[in-house]
N, C-alpha and C positions, 0 to 999 in steps of 0.2 A: 719583789721589793715594795714596801709600802711607800706611798707618796703623800706629801703633806696636803691637807685639805686647802682649798683656795683661800679660806679665811685666815689661815695660819700666817704669821709674820715670819720673814726670813730670820735665820739665826743671827744674833748680834752678840758680840763679845761684850759682856757687861763691864769689863775693865777699861774699855776704850771710850774716851769722851765722845758723846754723841755729836757735839758741834765741830768735831775735827781738831780740837785743841790737844794739848799735852798735859800729862801729869808733871809736876815740878817739885823737887825736894832740895832743901838746903841742909847739909850736915856739917857739924863742927866738932873737931876732935882736939885733944891734947895728948902729948906723949908723957908717959910715966917714966921719968928719968931713972928711978931706982930699978924698975923692971928692965929697962933697956940695958943698964949696966950689968945686969945679971945674965944676959944672953951671951952664949958663946959665939965666936966669930962665924962659924958655919951657919948657925941659926940666923944670925943677924944678916949675913949676906943673902941667904935664901929669902929672908923676910923683906929685904930691900927690893929684890927682884919681883916678888909677888905683889908687893905694895905698888910698884911702878906699873906692873901689868894690869892690876885692878883699876888704876886711875889713868890708863891710856885711852884718850878719847877716840883713837883710831883702832882700838883693840876689837877682836871678833865678838866679844860679849858686851861691849860698851853700849850704853843707851845713846839715843840720837844726839844729845848734847851733854857734854861733861866738861866742867871747868874746875880747876883747883886753884886755891889762893893761899898765900901766907897771910895769917891774920895778925894784925897789930894789937898789942895789949895782952892782958893775961886771960881774956875770956876763952881763947882757944889758940892752938898752934897753927891749925890749918882748917880750911873749909872746902867743901865739895858741893857744887851746884849741878844738878842733873835734870834733864827733861826727856820724856819719851811718851809714846802713846800707851805703853805698858808700865804700870806702877811697880810691878814685880821685877822688871828689868832694872829699874832704878834701885830698888831695895837690895837686889842681888849684889850690887857693888858694895854696899854697906856690909853685907854678910861676908863677902870675900875678904874685905879688909879685916873684919873681926876674927875670921877663921884663919888668917894668914899667920906666919910665925911672929909678925909684929903685933898681931891682934891683942896679945896679952899685955902689951905696953900701951895700947890705945885706950883713951878715956873719952867716950862720947859726952859732949857737953851740952849741945843744943841741936835741935832740928826743927824744920818747919815744912809741913806737907801742904801742897796747894795745887792748883790747876791754872793753866792759862785760860784767858777769856777775852771776849770783846766786850768792853764795858758798855753798860746801858747809856752812858753819857757821851759815847762817840756819836756825833751828829750825822744824820743822813745827809744826802746832797741837798734836799729841800730845807732841812733845818739849818744847814750851813748857809744857804742863801738867805734865809730869814735873819740869821745872826748878823750877816753883813749889812742888812738893812738897819738893824738896831745900832750898828756901829757907824752909820752915816752914809753908806753906799746907796745909790739909787737903783732900784730893781730894773733889770734889762739894760742898764747902761753898759758901755763897752768894758769898763773896769769890773763891774759886777759879773758880767758874763764870763770874762777871762778868769776871774778868781773861782767862780763856781765850776767852770770846766776843768781847771787845774786840780781842784779838790776832788772832783769826780774821778779824774785820771789816777790820782794817787791813793784813793780810799781803799781799793782792793788790796794793794800792796801793804798798806798800813795795817789792815785787818789780818792779813796773812802773818805779818811780823808779830802781831799780838798773840795769835794762836800758835804759830810754829816759829818762834823767834830764832834768829841767828845771834851768836854772841858778837858784840861790837869789838873793835880792835883795841879798846882802851885797857890799860893795865890796872888802874886804880878802881876799886869797887867797894860798895858797902851794901849791906842788907839790913832791913828792919821790918818788923811786923807792926800792924796798926789796926785800930778799930775806929768806928764812928760812934760817938757818944749816944747813950740812951738815958741821959740824966734829965730830970725835970727842967724844962725850959731850954734844954740843949739836946733834944732827941732828934737825931738826923732822920730817923725812920718815920717820924710823924710829919715831916715837912712834905709839901707838895712836890710832885715831879718837876714842875716848872721852877720852883725855888732851888731845888737841888741842882738842876741843870744850870741855872744862872751862876751858882757858886762854883760848880765844876768847870764852867767855861772860863771863869776868872782864873781858876787854878791852872788850867791848861795854857792860858796865855802867859802866865808867869814861867811855866816850863819851857815854852817856845823860845824864850830869850836865851836859852842855853843850847840851842841847836848847834851841832858841830863841836860841842864841849862835853855834853852829858847825854847818855842814852838811859832810858828808864824802861823797866818791865814791872808791871803790877800783876800779881797772880792772886787768885781768890782762895782763901783758906776756910770759908764758911762751911761748916759741917765736916771739916777735915782736920782742923787744928784749933788751938786755943784763941788765936787771933783771926780776924776776918780777912785781912789782906796782907800780902807780903810785898814789899817794895825793894827791888834790886836796882841799884844805880851803878853805872860805869862812867868814869870820868877821864878825860884826856890828861887831867892833872888832879891830884887829891883836893886842891883848893877849890876846884869847881864843885866838888861834892858838898863841901862846907857851904859854899855860896848858894847853891840851889836849894838846899834844905832850909837855910836861913831865910832866903827870899820867900819861899812858898809857905812858910809858917805864918806870914802876915796875911795870907789869903783867908777869907772868912771861913771857907770849908775846913781849913786846918786850925785857925786861931780859935774858933768856937766849937768845932765838932770833932776834932781828931784827938785820938789817944795813941801814944807811941810806945812800942816795946824797946828791947835792947838794940843798940846799933853795933854791928860787927863790920869793921872795915878791913879790907885786905888788898892784896896785890896779886894779879894773875901770874901763875908760874907753872912749869911742868913738874911732874912728880919727882924726878931725880933731883932737880934744883931745889925743890921743896925740902927733900931730906937733907941735902947739903946745908941749906940755910938753918934747918932745925938741929943740925949736928947729930943726925941719926946714922 
């Protein structure tokens, strides 16, 4: 049996993110009522069962994270958000839905393909300490030391949540894609790292005011989809989703440099309740 030469690298699955993060996809569908009405009762019942099995987050073929939502408005009837280390495991759910007896009545309306990441704007422990100085703290004071130590203690968990996130317990949720502008005089990518960090720090502070009310996940679509980032928000109340988006749009990073795509708002629900709500 041949053995690899010492200089050869170990085999790496090219589909798995190298940084330990996950692939993430959002899918949105509508039901074709005319087609649904033409299905016989046996086909419809079998379709309901296969639909629920495909969207069961605890099913044997389910990706690591799977969440279904009823979507408000006419943009879609329902949405599915999924995350896994294997992008094909995510896409397999879409294929199961389309190949099921209800597939003939499903109309895909929108999707966004992205990956989880640790943003370059997440401060290191040293950078966090420097930021406290800028905000008026005294280096090595008891208050400064306590805040730095607390940040160091929670940084690892925060980064794990960014790469391999749990779904929060909130039912209200919305998703939207966004870009940073590349216009003359408003080109985010020609700004210095220091300037971008300053604006993103302001942006982060605005978001912190909603701790305990809103959870946020930003995934990167660069090279994967038409928009650069996808923003998923979960709120303890839909009003908090409105409030946080309104508040953060006043931050310079958004007011001057952000471009937003369509907003899709929904409410987390299981697959059987989703079908009941949609009269399937």
